[in-house]
C-alpha positions in Angstrom: -122.2 40.8 63.3 -123.0 40.1 66.9 -125.8 38.6 68.9 -128.1 40.8 71.0 -130.5 39.9 73.8 -133.8 41.7 74.3 -132.2 43.6 77.1 -129.5 44.8 74.7 -132.1 45.9 72.2 -134.0 47.8 74.9 -130.8 49.5 76.2 -129.7 50.5 72.7 -133.2 51.6 71.6 -133.4 49.0 68.8 -136.5 47.1 67.7 -137.0 44.0 65.5 -138.5 44.9 62.1 -141.9 43.4 61.5 -142.7 41.2 58.6 -145.1 43.8 57.2 -142.2 46.3 57.1 -139.9 43.7 55.4 -142.5 43.1 52.7 -142.9 46.8 52.2 -139.2 47.5 51.7 -138.8 44.4 49.5 -136.8 42.1 51.7 -139.6 39.6 52.1 -142.4 38.3 49.8 -146.1 38.2 50.9 -145.9 34.5 51.6 -142.9 34.9 54.0 -140.0 34.0 51.7 -136.8 35.9 52.4 -135.4 37.5 49.3 -138.2 39.7 48.0 -137.3 42.0 45.2 -134.0 41.8 43.5 -131.8 44.4 41.9 -129.1 44.1 39.3 -125.5 44.7 40.2 -122.5 44.8 37.9 -119.4 43.7 39.7 -116.2 45.3 38.4 -114.6 43.1 35.7 -117.6 40.7 35.5 -119.0 39.8 32.1 -122.6 39.6 33.4 -124.7 41.2 36.1 -125.6 39.6 39.5 -129.0 39.7 41.2 -129.0 40.7 44.9 -131.9 41.4 47.2 -132.9 45.0 47.5 -131.2 46.6 50.5 -128.5 44.0 50.8 -125.0 45.0 49.8 -123.5 43.0 46.9 -120.5 42.3 49.1 -122.6 39.9 51.2 -123.5 37.7 48.2 -121.0 35.0 49.0 -120.1 32.6 51.8 -117.3 34.4 53.7 -115.9 31.1 55.1 -115.8 29.4 51.8 -114.4 32.4 50.0 -111.7 32.7 52.7 -110.7 29.1 52.4 -110.5 29.2 48.6 -108.5 32.4 48.7 -106.0 30.6 51.1 -105.8 27.6 48.7 -105.3 29.8 45.6 -102.6 31.8 47.4 -100.9 28.6 48.5 -100.9 27.2 45.0 -99.3 30.4 43.6 -96.6 30.3 46.3 -95.8 26.6 45.6 -95.5 27.3 41.9 -93.1 30.2 42.6 -91.1 28.1 45.1 -90.8 24.8 43.1 -88.3 25.9 40.5 -86.1 27.4 43.2 -86.3 24.9 46.0 -88.6 21.9 45.3 -87.9 20.3 48.6 -89.1 23.4 50.5 -92.2 23.5 48.3 -93.0 19.9 49.1 -92.4 20.3 52.8 -94.8 23.3 52.8 -97.4 21.3 50.9 -97.2 18.5 53.5 -98.1 21.0 56.2 -100.9 22.4 54.1 -102.5 19.1 53.4 -102.4 18.3 57.1 -104.2 21.5 58.0 -107.9 22.0 58.5 -107.9 24.2 55.3 -107.5 21.0 53.2 -110.9 19.5 54.2 -112.7 22.8 54.6 -111.8 23.9 51.1 -112.8 20.5 49.5 -116.1 20.6 51.3 -117.1 23.7 49.4 -118.5 23.6 45.8 -115.9 24.8 43.3 -113.0 24.4 45.7 -109.5 23.2 44.6 -106.5 22.4 46.8 -102.9 21.6 45.9 -101.9 17.9 46.6 -98.7 17.2 44.7 -95.6 19.1 43.6 -94.1 17.3 40.6 -90.5 17.6 39.5 -89.4 18.6 36.0 -89.1 15.0 34.9 -92.6 14.0 36.0 -94.3 17.1 34.6 -92.4 16.7 31.3 -94.0 13.2 31.0 -97.3 14.9 31.2 -96.5 17.8 29.0 -97.3 20.2 31.8 -96.0 23.7 32.2 -96.5 23.9 35.9 -95.5 21.8 39.0 -98.6 21.7 41.2 -101.3 19.1 40.9 -104.8 20.2 42.2 -107.6 18.2 43.7 -111.1 19.7 43.1 -114.0 19.4 45.5 -116.0 17.8 42.6 -113.4 15.0 42.2 -113.1 14.6 46.0 -116.9 14.2 46.3 -116.8 11.6 43.5 -114.0 9.8 45.4 -116.2 9.7 48.5 -119.1 8.2 46.5 -121.2 11.3 47.0 -122.1 11.7 43.3 -124.2 9.5 40.9 -121.2 9.1 38.6 -119.2 6.6 40.6 -119.4 4.4 43.7 -116.2 6.1 44.8 -113.2 4.7 46.6 -114.4 4.6 50.2 -111.6 2.2 51.1 -109.2 5.1 51.3 -108.7 6.9 54.6 -108.0 10.5 55.3 -104.4 9.4 56.1 -104.3 8.1 52.5 -105.3 11.5 51.1 -102.6 13.1 53.2 -100.0 10.8 51.6 -100.6 12.4 48.2 -97.7 15.0 48.5 -95.3 12.1 49.3 -96.7 10.1 46.3 -96.1 13.0 44.0 -92.6 13.6 45.5 -91.3 10.1 45.1 -93.5 7.8 42.9 -92.3 4.3 42.5 -93.8 4.1 39.0 -95.2 6.7 36.5 -97.1 4.9 33.8 -98.9 6.2 30.7 -102.7 5.8 31.3 -104.3 7.5 28.3 -104.1 10.8 26.4 -103.2 13.6 28.8 -103.2 11.2 31.8 -100.5 9.3 33.8 -100.9 6.8 36.6 -98.6 7.6 39.6 -98.0 4.4 41.7 -96.7 4.2 45.3 -96.1 1.1 47.4 -96.8 1.8 51.0 -97.5 -0.6 53.9 -97.9 -3.5 51.4 -100.6 -1.6 49.6 -100.5 -0.3 46.0 -101.8 3.3 45.8 -102.6 4.5 42.3 -103.3 8.2 41.5 -104.3 9.3 38.0 -103.1 12.8 37.1 -104.6 14.7 34.1 -103.1 17.7 32.4 -105.3 20.2 30.6 -104.8 20.3 26.8 -103.0 23.6 27.0 -100.6 22.2 29.6 -101.5 25.0 32.1 -103.2 22.9 34.8 -102.8 19.5 36.4 -105.6 17.8 38.3 -105.9 14.6 40.4 -108.7 12.8 38.5 -108.8 9.6 40.5 -107.1 7.9 43.5 -107.6 4.3 44.5 -106.1 1.1 45.6 -104.4 -0.9 42.8 -102.8 -4.3 42.7 -99.5 -5.9 41.9 -101.1 -7.7 39.0 -102.5 -4.5 37.5 -99.1 -2.7 37.9 -97.2 -5.6 36.3 -99.7 -5.6 33.4 -99.1 -1.9 32.8 -95.3 -2.4 32.9 -95.4 -5.5 30.6 -97.5 -3.4 28.1 -94.6 -0.9 27.9 -96.6 1.9 29.6 -93.9 2.8 32.2 -92.4 6.2 31.7 -90.3 6.5 34.9 -90.3 6.3 38.7 -87.9 5.6 41.5 -88.3 1.8 41.6 -85.9 -0.4 39.7 -87.6 -2.4 37.1 -86.2 -5.1 34.8 -87.0 -4.4 31.2 -89.5 -7.1 30.2 -89.0 -9.2 27.1 -91.3 -8.5 24.2 -94.6 -10.2 24.8 -95.4 -13.0 22.4 -98.7 -12.9 20.4 -99.9 -16.1 22.2 -99.2 -14.6 25.6 -101.0 -11.4 24.6 -104.0 -13.4 23.4 -104.0 -15.5 26.6 -103.8 -12.3 28.8 -106.6 -10.7 26.8 -108.8 -13.8 27.2 -108.2 -13.7 31.0 -110.3 -10.6 31.0 -113.3 -12.7 30.0 -114.2 -13.8 33.5 -117.5 -14.0 35.4 -117.3 -10.3 36.1 -116.5 -9.2 32.5 -118.0 -5.9 31.4 -118.7 -4.5 27.9 -115.7 -2.2 28.4 -113.3 -4.9 29.5 -114.6 -7.1 26.7 -114.0 -4.4 24.1 -110.4 -3.9 25.4 -109.8 -7.6 25.2 -111.1 -7.8 21.7 -108.7 -5.0 20.6 -105.8 -6.9 22.2 -106.9 -10.1 20.4 -107.0 -8.4 17.1 -103.4 -7.2 17.5 -102.3 -10.7 18.5 -104.1 -12.3 15.6 -102.6 -9.8 13.2 -99.1 -10.8 14.4 -99.7 -14.6 14.7 -103.1 -16.0 14.0 -102.0 -19.6 14.8 -100.8 -18.8 18.3 -103.9 -16.6 18.9 -106.2 -19.5 17.7 -104.4 -21.9 20.1 -105.3 -19.5 23.0 -108.9 -19.2 21.7 -109.2 -23.0 21.5 -108.3 -23.3 25.2 -110.8 -20.5 25.9 -113.6 -22.3 24.0 -112.9 -25.6 25.8 -113.3 -23.8 29.2 -116.4 -23.2 31.2 -115.9 -19.5 30.7 -116.8 -19.4 27.1 -120.6 -20.1 27.4 -120.7 -17.9 30.5 -119.2 -15.0 28.6 -121.6 -15.4 25.7 -124.5 -15.4 28.2 -123.2 -12.4 30.1 -122.0 -10.2 27.2 -124.0 -11.6 24.4 -120.9 -12.6 22.4 -117.5 -14.1 22.7 -114.4 -14.5 20.5 -113.8 -17.9 19.0 -111.8 -17.7 15.7 -108.7 -15.9 14.5 -108.5 -15.9 10.7 -105.1 -15.9 8.8 -104.4 -12.9 6.7 -104.8 -14.5 3.3 -108.3 -15.9 4.2 -109.3 -12.6 5.8 -108.3 -10.7 2.6 -110.0 -13.2 0.3 -113.4 -12.9 2.0 -112.9 -9.1 2.3 -113.0 -9.1 6.1 -111.6 -6.0 7.8 -110.8 -7.8 11.1 -109.2 -11.1 12.1 -111.4 -12.1 15.0 -114.7 -14.1 14.6 -117.3 -14.0 17.3 -120.1 -16.3 18.4 -123.2 -14.5 19.7 -126.0 -15.7 22.0 -128.3 -16.0 18.9 -125.9 -18.2 16.9 -124.4 -20.2 19.7 -127.1 -23.0 19.3 -126.0 -23.5 15.7 -122.4 -23.7 16.6 -122.1 -25.4 20.0 -122.3 -29.1 18.9 -119.2 -28.8 16.7 -117.4 -25.9 18.3 -114.3 -28.0 19.1 -113.5 -28.1 15.3 -113.8 -24.3 14.8 -110.0 -23.8 15.0 -109.3 -25.9 11.9 -110.7 -23.0 9.8 -108.2 -20.5 11.2 -105.4 -20.8 8.6 -106.8 -22.9 5.7 -109.9 -24.2 4.0 -110.6 -26.7 1.3 -113.4 -24.6 -0.3 -114.4 -21.0 0.2 -117.8 -20.2 -1.3 -119.9 -17.0 -1.5 -123.5 -16.9 -0.4 -124.6 -13.3 -0.7 -122.7 -11.3 1.9 -121.7 -14.5 3.8 -118.7 -16.8 3.3 -119.1 -20.6 3.4 -115.9 -22.3 4.3 -115.6 -26.1 4.0 -112.8 -28.2 5.5 -112.6 -32.1 5.5 -111.8 -33.2 9.1 -111.2 -37.0 9.6 -112.9 -37.8 6.4 -116.0 -35.7 7.2 -116.7 -32.3 5.5 -117.4 -29.6 8.1 -119.0 -26.3 7.1 -118.4 -22.9 8.7 -120.7 -20.0 7.7 -119.4 -16.6 8.5 -120.5 -13.0 7.8 -117.7 -10.4 7.5 -118.7 -7.2 9.3 -117.3 -3.6 9.6 -114.7 -4.9 12.2 -115.5 -8.3 13.7 -116.6 -11.5 11.8 -119.8 -13.0 12.9 -119.9 -16.9 13.0 -123.4 -17.9 11.8 -123.2 -21.7 11.7 -120.9 -24.7 12.1 -121.8 -28.2 11.3 -120.9 -31.5 9.7 -122.2 -32.0 6.1 -123.5 -35.0 4.4 -121.8 -35.9 1.1 -124.8 -34.9 -1.0 -125.0 -31.5 0.8 -121.4 -30.8 0.0 -122.0 -31.5 -3.7 -125.1 -29.3 -3.7 -123.3 -26.4 -2.0 -120.4 -26.5 -4.4 -122.7 -26.6 -7.4 -125.1 -23.8 -6.2 -122.6 -21.3 -4.7 -119.8 -19.6 -6.5 -116.2 -19.4 -5.4 -114.7 -16.3 -3.7 
């Protein structure tokens, strides 16, 4: 393809085709839209036909620039895979040069593009259960990273220099931690910053992709290591002592802050359930401190509920509750708040446990006064319905009218 001036056209005897002629031969519609009639073309090896404009060769039905860049990236990936088992250092040096090239950004700017960004050694890929060495970044994930999709705000704090550090992060990670099924978190401390790259392997183990890349924090890294998620890495890490149930419960309750989300709340509830199963007394002590703080009411208002009670196993089994943790909701908070400081006395014992339909009525004498807790066992969590001090005649009436569990 080359550009011609009017003088060139005159000299060569060419003329510009009129719109009427383009309509007649099917290259343009009557309303001036380019495309006109289409014809069906079967490309060799394809499982379905392609539609191309009449008069246009099927070979022009792609973006030559994008196709060329993607071909370069695919060839580079194959070469790196072949090179890695023989000389992984050479493969990594080659990848550094590739990621520094213009092809890196040009490929990721095109829809459907992928580009190699890490070469993992045998130890790292074994952690993932991967069959290959090369980790790929797709143009879709890159667009999400830049905040150009409606699925995520992205991680715009990262610079292009950070993306070009990816080969070094894969080559010498400080920490490789388990993230979730088929995922690991690769950590690297650089320039006093914690870079965290999440790598996902396909279920067949035939492909690895960089799913996310962001700034982390020392606190987040320490939490992952303390939870026993570390699989390996170059950094020397002291083996942490086993976390105690009270510490686990306190750490879980720390997640209930002014910025708590339903997801963080759900994860905290799961941790609390495990802590309560191991030691309900220590878990209740952590819950008592949480209830006494300003955060408790704020969390109920923000999330609609908050944990408040950890039942001992014998009481939980007696009232046929599946979980240990009792929650206060925004609807039941007014019926609980006046006496909430006494909620913890029901965690491990009760003077009377009565049945009222599908609810349990627990009574405990505290400083000479009977206190009643009404609770409803649910599929997983227990819902606290009411908590108040009883008059003597009320206590007698309840014991007479309700049966024992």
